[in-house]
Each structure stands twice: as C-alpha cells, then as structure tokens.
N, C-alpha and C positions, 0 to 999 in steps of 0.2 A: 504494500500500500504506500502510495506517495504521500509524504507529509503535506504537500501542497493541496491534497484533497481531503484532509481531516483537520480537526481543530485541537486546541490544547487539552480539552477535556478528554478527548479520545486518546491522545497520547498518554495522559495520566492513567486512564483505565488500562491501557496496554501494559504500562510499566508495573501494574499490580501482578502480572503473570509472566512477563518476559522482559529481558533487558538488552536485547539485540537491536542493532540498527545498521544501516548502510549509508555511507556518504560517498557519492561518486565524485571523482576528481577529473577535471578535463583541462582544456586549453583553447585559446582562440588564436589560431595560427594558420598559415598557408598550408593547403593540402592539394596543390596543383589544381586540377579541374574540379575537385570536390569542395564541399562546404568548408568554410573557415572554422566551423564548429564541429568538425568530425570527431575529435577526441572527446568532446562533451556529449555529443549525441550518442556515441557508442558506449561510453561508461555509464551514462544515465540509463540507457535502454537495457544493457545487459544486467545492471543492478536491479532495475524494476522487474524484469521478467524472471530473474532468479529468485527474488524475494517474494513475489506475488503469492505463490502457493503456500508459503510459510507464514504469511501475514506479518512479515517483518517490515517496519517502516523504512522508507528510502527518502533521505533528505534531498533537497534541490542540489544539483550539481554545482561544484565550484568551477566556474567556466573560464577562469583565468589561471595560467600556470607559469612555469619558468621556460621561456623560449627566446632568449636573447639572440640566438644565431639566425632567426628568421626576421629580424627587424628591418631588413631591406625590402621585405614584401609588404606592401600596404595592406592594412587590416589585421596584421599580426600584432598582438599585444602581449607584453611580458610583465611579470612581477619580479622584483629583485628577490634573490634567494632568501634574504633575511625577512623580507615582507611576506613572502609565501609561507615560510615556516612559522612566522608569528600568527598569520591567519589560521593555519591548520591547528596550531597549538590552542588558539582561542576557541576554535570549534570543538576540539576535544575537551577542553575545560568546560564549555557550555553543555556538552552532551553528558559529561560525568555529573555536573550539577543537576541536570534534569533527572538523572537516575539510570542512564544507560551505562552498562558495564562491559558489553561485548560489542565492539565496533569494527565493521569492515570498511576500510578505505578502498573503494573500487576505482583503481587508477587507469586512465586511458591515455596518458601522455608520458613518454619516457623521460622528459625533462623534469618531471615532478619527483624523480627518485630521491632527492634529499629528504622528502617527507617520510620515507621508510626508516631512515636513521632517527628522525624526530620521534617516530612512534615508539621505538625501543627506549629512547630516553624518557619519553612521557610515561610509559608504563612503569619505569623504575621509580617515578615520583607518585604513581597512582597504583599501588600494588593490588588493589581490589578490582582493577580493570584489565581488559585484554583488548588489544588492537591488532588487526591483521591488515597489512598493506598488500594489496592484490593487483598486480599488473594483469588485467584480464586477458590481454592479447598474447602474452608470452608465458602464461602459466603452463605447466608441463603438458597436460592433455591437449590444450588448445594449440600450443606451438607444435606438438607432434602432428596435429591435423593440418596445420599450415604447411609443414614440411611434406606431408603426404600429398597435398594438392600441388604445391609448386615450391621448389627450394629457393627461388629468387623472388623476393618481395620485401618491401619495407615501407617506409613513410610515403604516403600518398600514392601507393601503387594499388594493385588489385586487392591486397589483403585488407584495405580500408574502404574498398568500393562496394558498399552494400546498397540495396535499394533506398535506404533511408539516409544515406550520406551523399547521394548524387543530387545534382541540380537539374531540375526538369528542362531548363533551356540551354544546357551545356552538354555537349557530347564529348566523351573521352576519346583521345586518339586511338587508332588501331595499333596493335603491336605493343611494344614496350621499349625500355631503355636498359643499357648495361648497368650493372650495379655500381654505385659510387663507392669509392674508397672512403669508408666512414672514419678511419683513423686520421686521414688527411683532412677530411671535412671538419673534424672537431678542432683543428688548429686555426681555422680561418675566421676572420671577422665577417660581419653580416654581408657586406657588399661582395666579398669574394665568395661567400656561400651561394649567393644568388647567381653570380657569374658561372660557378661550377655546375649548379643544379639546373639552371634555366627555369623550367616551369615548376620545379619543386619536387618532382618524383625522385626518390632516392635510387630507384632501379626496379626493374621487373615489368610485367605486363600492366597496362592500365586497368584492365577489367577481365574478369573470368566469368563463366556462366553462373547464373543465379543459383542453380541447384547446388553447385559447389559452395557458394557463399553461405547459403542457408544451412548446409550440413556443418560448416565451420561454426556458424552461429549457435547451432544446437549444442555443440560440444562446449562452447564458451559459457553458455547459460547454465548448463548442467554442472560444469566445474565450479562456477561461481556459487551456485546454490549449495553445493556440497560444503564449501567453506563457510557459508552462513549457518548451515545446520550444525557444523562442528564435527568432532568435539572441540571445545574451547578449554583445553587443559590449562 
C-alpha cells in the first residue's frame, strides 16, 4: 500500500501489528531516449508491486540522488553526497520515531551507494532497528536474469527500457552501442562524460522484446518481496 493513498490514522493502526516499510530511492538524470525519471519510476514500481500482497506501506520515492557526472545533460539534477546522506538519515530518524523498525531502502540508482554505508552506521546508533539497502536491478537473482537475457547492458540501455520508462513520442534507435569503459568514464568531468557517451547509453542494445523485459521484471519483484518478508534477523 502506498503511503500517498492512506492517512496517518491508518499508518498508526498498521504499526499496532507490523513495523515494516519500504522507501524507494531514485534519481533525476539523463537516460538517453528514456525518461529522466527512470530510476525513480523503477524503484517506486518494483517496491509497490513487491509490497502490495504483504500490505507493507511504501513511502513516496526520493526522486533526487547523487549524479554529478551527468550534469552536462540538461534536466539532470544532483545532490551533494553530504546533502543526500543527511536527507536519508533524517528519513530514517523520522521512520524510527513513527514506530517503524524494519526498513527496506529500495534503490534504483547506482550513484546512491553511499546510503548503504549510512544504513550500517545508522543501525549501530539504533540497535532496535534493521535497515536493508537493496539495489533492485543488480540483486543476485535479478542480475542473473539480466545476464541470461543479454550480457551487454547498462545505464540507459535495454535493461532500463520497460514499457513504463519509455516516452510515447520518442523512438529508441535500432541496434545498440559498444560498451563504454566505465573505469575510464569514472575519471572524467561532466563535459567529457557527455563527449564520450553522446546520447547517454553506456552500451548495449537500446531495446529488447517486451516479453523478455516482463520476465526480468517478475524476477525483480519476487526478489524484492522476499527481502521485505524477511527474515529480519
């Protein structure tokens, strides 16, 4: 259940019998021919579909993340690392104050990785709470499915091209691109990143058949649901 569709009294009633919740983490950044909100759309949707049968509340997605390398692409917005970690810490503090004790951070953007370290630190200061940081797209079963479908894919390629991340008035190019050397890319300032990447796809086909994408999605939802269910030792 989405928190945006219930009121505070319903949250309070829920907390009488359960203390789990999910917070999706996303980003607003270039994704080649796909929506600038790909990471937020996907983390929010996988969290909502995974949590729905369990009746676990899903909070609104944090739609801004850490993405300084894409700042030469208009529409990409980044938070400083210290800002992002302060926001996530404040959210965790607020959840604990409300009564949530088992929190899944369902992350859709690789740049948000510093929040994983924050979660460990935060737990050390809140020993009655548990936090899981879940990169939904490269969790073990989901990544194995990606590799089964196509071993070449990354940011803004086929593996993020779902029916719900496409733009209705924009057609993806046919074919694909060679994989970018990511080790080199990480050394470059934003203008050079754009020069190297061009349209923003890191490498791989732009699109694969929907039946393959929906099969991948089913694995991702099931894997995320298993983490929400626990155990939360």
